[in-house]
Legacy VTK file of the C-alpha trace (Angstrom):
# vtk DataFile Version 3.0
C-alpha trace
ASCII
DATASET POLYDATA
POINTS 117 float
6.318 -12.585 9.868
3.705 -10.611 7.948
4.747 -8.680 4.853
2.342 -5.843 5.711
0.537 -5.537 9.037
-1.794 -2.825 10.269
-2.707 -3.011 13.930
-5.374 -0.816 15.500
-4.889 1.863 12.810
-7.122 4.911 12.911
-6.859 8.007 10.714
-8.526 11.391 10.411
-8.798 14.159 7.844
-8.774 17.614 9.478
-9.804 16.040 12.779
-12.698 14.057 11.291
-12.234 10.318 11.985
-11.999 8.137 8.882
-10.541 4.710 9.620
-11.279 3.293 13.037
-9.146 0.551 14.591
-8.229 -1.303 11.370
-6.376 -4.614 11.647
-5.006 -6.136 8.438
-2.290 -8.697 7.845
-0.886 -9.628 4.450
1.603 -12.480 4.169
4.525 -12.364 1.748
3.307 -13.495 -1.687
-0.358 -13.188 -0.700
-2.706 -11.252 -2.965
-5.326 -9.224 -1.105
-8.138 -7.094 -2.461
-10.053 -4.465 -0.502
-13.625 -4.150 -1.674
-16.336 -1.757 -0.613
-18.499 1.168 -1.655
-17.241 4.723 -2.084
-16.275 6.163 1.268
-15.618 2.798 2.928
-11.939 3.598 3.519
-10.148 1.586 0.823
-8.014 4.448 -0.461
-7.426 5.827 3.033
-6.133 2.409 4.091
-3.629 2.416 1.228
-2.687 6.002 1.985
-1.958 5.002 5.576
0.234 2.141 4.335
2.160 4.361 1.910
2.600 7.191 4.413
0.413 9.695 2.601
-1.889 9.762 5.646
-0.447 9.449 9.134
-2.324 7.170 11.524
-3.702 8.880 14.609
-3.371 5.546 16.425
-1.873 2.148 15.710
1.060 0.793 13.768
1.787 0.065 10.131
4.546 -2.507 9.675
6.341 -3.583 6.506
8.451 -6.714 6.931
8.316 -6.145 10.703
9.583 -2.556 10.411
7.268 0.162 11.762
6.671 2.554 8.864
3.679 4.480 10.257
5.778 7.597 10.744
8.227 7.001 7.899
8.379 9.474 5.031
6.686 8.532 1.782
10.028 8.530 -0.051
11.416 5.873 2.295
8.250 3.768 2.034
8.463 3.981 -1.775
12.121 2.935 -1.657
10.982 -0.189 0.213
8.826 -1.071 -2.807
5.430 0.122 -1.577
3.357 2.402 -3.755
-0.193 3.258 -4.761
-1.566 3.422 -8.286
-5.162 4.689 -8.088
-7.753 3.148 -10.378
-8.251 4.533 -13.884
-4.852 6.209 -13.870
-2.958 4.088 -16.325
0.558 5.402 -16.097
1.735 3.814 -19.345
-1.359 2.645 -21.250
0.623 1.071 -24.115
2.504 -1.240 -21.714
1.166 -4.504 -20.312
0.409 -4.876 -16.592
3.648 -6.811 -16.231
5.673 -4.098 -17.988
4.136 -1.370 -15.801
4.943 -3.329 -12.628
8.450 -4.107 -13.846
9.192 -0.391 -14.184
8.337 0.117 -10.512
10.488 -2.783 -9.382
13.408 -1.664 -11.543
13.171 1.816 -9.976
14.115 0.294 -6.615
16.642 -2.148 -8.063
14.529 -5.273 -7.588
13.291 -8.066 -9.814
9.579 -8.650 -10.321
8.790 -11.402 -7.770
6.150 -13.102 -9.902
5.530 -13.596 -13.587
2.399 -15.643 -14.122
-0.872 -14.027 -15.169
0.366 -10.504 -15.783
0.045 -10.205 -19.529
LINES 1 118
117 0 1 2 3 4 5 6 7 8 9 10 11 12 13 14 15 16 17 18 19 20 21 22 23 24 25 26 27 28 29 30 31 32 33 34 35 36 37 38 39 40 41 42 43 44 45 46 47 48 49 50 51 52 53 54 55 56 57 58 59 60 61 62 63 64 65 66 67 68 69 70 71 72 73 74 75 76 77 78 79 80 81 82 83 84 85 86 87 88 89 90 91 92 93 94 95 96 97 98 99 100 101 102 103 104 105 106 107 108 109 110 111 112 113 114 115 116
């Protein structure tokens, strides 16, 4: 079972197509990075995963649960969130400490420790 799976996901802003038929699978414990130039759809992909943008087609699944039409609050309670680049929430904390705050907010332990200092 995939941790996160997007299947045939398309999105639009005010009727203008953005993502077109995206397929992405991330296994539990896998680290994935989306790379591309401005306007390639990286942020829109994350917004579709977090529920900030509703897919016009396709499914977004988290641990085999369809979350494409789930409210952002519910998605966040499942431990999924977006921290945009250059927006250091707590600049005096380490990466690990920043992540730990998010996990503690949903009553979970940080699932990994290595390489976060």
